[in-house]
N, C-alpha and C positions, 0 to 999 in steps of 0.2 A: 400798230393799224403799217400796212407798205406804203413808200411811199410814192409820190404817185406828177405824173407830168401830161400836160394838156395841150397838143396840138392835133396835124394833122399832119401827117409826112412820108414816101414812098419805104417800106421795110428795107427795101436795097439803100437808102441811106443809110438806115441805122444800123445792118450788115457794115456801110464802109468806114464808116466811125466806128466801130467797135470792132474792126479788122476782121469778123467776126467768119465764119467756116457758111453758109447750106448743107446740111445736112437732109433739109425736104424743101421741097416745095420752090423749085428752082426758078419755075415761068410763073410763082404768083410776087413778086418781089417787083414787081408796076402799086400793086394792092397798099391801098395806105392805111392808119392805123390812126385810132385820134386820140389816142394817152397809154402811157407806160406807166407800171404797176411792178413794181421790186420787193417781189418779196421769197421767204419761204415756206409760209403760212396761212397756207390754200384754205381756210378757211374764211381769214380776214378780207383776201385778190374776190375771192366769192360774195365775200360781205360791204366788199369799200371799190370795186373791177369794174371800170363799164364796159356797154356792148365798143365793139373796134378795137380793141385794146390788145398790145402786145407785154408778153408776161419778161420778165427778168428774173433766172432761179437762179438757186446753185444745187435744189434738189432733182435729185435726176434719178427720181420713177415713175411708173404711169399715170401718178396721182395729177401731177404738173398737167400729162396733158389731156388727163379728163375732167378738171376743175378747167381749162382753160375751154376746151367744149363746151361746157353747162355753163362760163359765162359767155361766149361765143368772141369769144377773144382771134386774134387773127395767124398768131405770132407767134413763137417761145426766143427764149433766146438763154439759151445756158449758158453758166457764168462760170470764172474758177475753169477756164478749161476741161469744165466735166463733157463727157460723152452719150450724151440720148442713148439708154438700151435697146434692140433691138422693137423689144413692145413700144416703146412710143414713140419710135419711128412712123410705125407701121399702122397704130393710132390716128398718128394726126396726119400717114399721106393718104386714109379713109376719109377724112372729115376736113381734111385742104388748109389745115393750118401747116404754117408755116416754122421751120425746125429751122433755127440759128447755135454756134458756138461759139466760143469767144472765148481768153485765156483773160480776158478785163474781171475786176469783183464787184459787185452789188457800186460800191462808191462812182472807185471813175467809170463804170459804164451809164451812170444818171445823171453826172455829170459831161460824159461825152454827149450825149444825149438831146441834154438841158441846151447846148450847145448852138442845136443843128439852124436853130431858131433865133439865136443870138439873146436865149432870156437864160435867165441866174434860175440856178438849183430851187424849187418853192424849199418852207419847211417841212415834212413828213406833213408832208399830204395823206342657168336663167332656164327658167322652164316656164314657158306660159303659155296659159287656157285665153282663150275669149269668148265671151258672151255678149248677142246681144235682146236687152227689151226695151222696145218700145221704136223710141229715140235715140238708143241712151246703150251704149256697151261698155262692158267689161273685159275687164283681162289683169290675172296674174301675174304674178311672178315670186321667184319663192331667190332667201339669203343670205348664206352662210357665214355664223359670224367667225370674226376671225381670221375670215378669208381676205386678206390684203390683195394677193394678186388678181381677183376677178370683184374688187372692192369695184364699182361703177359702173360698170359694166348691164346691170337691173335699169341707171336712172336715161345710162345712153340710148336702151331699148328705149323706153319713155319718150323723149325726145323723140326720136324719129320717127315713133308712134305717130306725137303729136306734131308734126311736121308734115308727116302723110294729108294729115286731118283736112287741116290746112289753116290752123290756129296762127293765129294772131302772133308775129316772133317774140315779142317782146314780154306778153303771155305766156308764151313756152320758154324764155330765157325764167321766168321766177318758177314755170314750174318746175325747172330741171336744175335750179341752182336748191333751192329746198328742198325735192329728192333725196337729191345727192351729200346735203347733207345727212337727212336720216335715211338714205341707205348706212355713210358713214358710221353711225350712232349704233348701227344697230352691227360692223363688223367690230366693235372697236370694245363692243359689250354689250352684246346679244351672242346665243348659241346660235338662234336663226330667227328669220321672218319672213312670213309674208306681207306682200303689197297686194294692193284690190288695188286699181287707175278705173276711176267710167270716166268717160266723158261724153256728154253730148252739146245738146247748142248753147246753152247759158253757163252748165260750170264741166268745171273739170274736179273734182273729186280723188282724193289717194288715200287712204288708209295704210296703214303699219303695222300691224302688229306683230311684237318682238317676242320672245321666249327667253327671258336673260334675269338679270339682275334686278332691276327696277328700279329708281329714283325713289332715295328717300322724303328727296324735299325736291318735290316741281318745282314751287317759288324761288329758288334760289337755284336751279336748275336752268330757271330763266335769264341770269343775271348777265351779260355779259363777260369775259375775262373768266364765268366759278366751273372748269373743268380736271374731270376726275381718269382722265386720260394720264397711263402709263410714260415715263422717259423716250420706249423703243415706238408710242404712235404719233409723242412730236417729231423724232427723229427723221418720221414721215408727214410730216408737215400741217400735222393736226392736231386739236385738241389743245389749241388757245382758245373754249369757252367760249367759242363764235353758232356753235353747230344750232341749237337751238332759237337762240337772237335771228339768227338770221332766216328761219324759217320764218320766224312772225313775222318778220321787217317781208319778204313778199308775199306774203298769203291774203285771201281778203279775209278769213279764218281756222284759226289754229287754235285748238283741242290735244291737250295731253292729261293724258288718265294715266296710273303708273300701281304698281304691288309688286314692294320689296321682296323680295325673295321667285318673282312670277313671271313678272317682262311690264311692257314700256306698249299703251297703246298711242300712236297720232296721227288727226285725223286733219285733213289737209283738205279746204275750201277752196277753191279757184274762180271768181262770178266773169264770165264772156264778153257778154256787154253790161260790165257795171252802170 
C-alpha cells in the first residue's frame, strides 16, 4: 500500500518544502491538494488514491501521468532527481496536472510534507467508431497487446467522452480507473482487444474482449496481490495484483469469463443513478 498523508495545502508550498523544480504548471501552484500518495506501484495508486491528490513517485514513465489522470490527481512530484520525459510533460500539460521534480527520496519527501501542517508522518497508510441506438450511444476502440507506449490512450479517450457528455465526476473517476486497469491487463497479457463503450441516461457499460492466453483460475486472479506479471512489467509500476480487484471495487456489476489459449472477456456496468 502506498504511504498516504491527508490534509489541504497549496501545491506551491509542497514545491517549497521539497526545493522542487516546476516542470509543468507554474500557473497552477495555488491549487490545493487534499492528499499525498507516495508509491511506485500504479495499481496501488489507483486502488487507494483519492481525488485531488499529489503523487510522489520515482516511476519515470508515462504511466505515472496517465494513472494520475485516471485517479483525478492534481500534481506529480518525481523523486530522486528523475527528469520527466517529454511525453509525460505533454500529457500533463494538456490535462492541467502540475509536474514537479525534486532531489529528495520518497522517505525524505514524505517527512518534509508531513511537517507542513505540524503532524507526524502516519503509518503506511486508437481507432474509434460511434453508433447510436435510441437513447444509448456505443463507441468501439482497439488495444494492441505489448504496446506499452500507447497504454492508457483508450482510457484517456473514454474519460474525455464521459466528461463531454456531462456525467458525475465521481462516476467518471470510477469508470476511468476500471477501464485503465482493464487496458493494462490487455497490454501486459494479451495480443489485442476490442473495447466497447455504451453510454445511456441510466448506465455506462464497458466490454473488453481480448485475444490472448486467458486466465486459468479466475477466482485466484481476483485475489488482491495475485500476479503473473513479468519483472519488466513490474518495473513499469504494474503487476501488483490489484488490476481485477480494482475493477471489482469500482464497478456496480463486474463479470469475467475466460478460456485458456483464446482470451478473456471483462464486462463492467456502472449505474448512473443507483
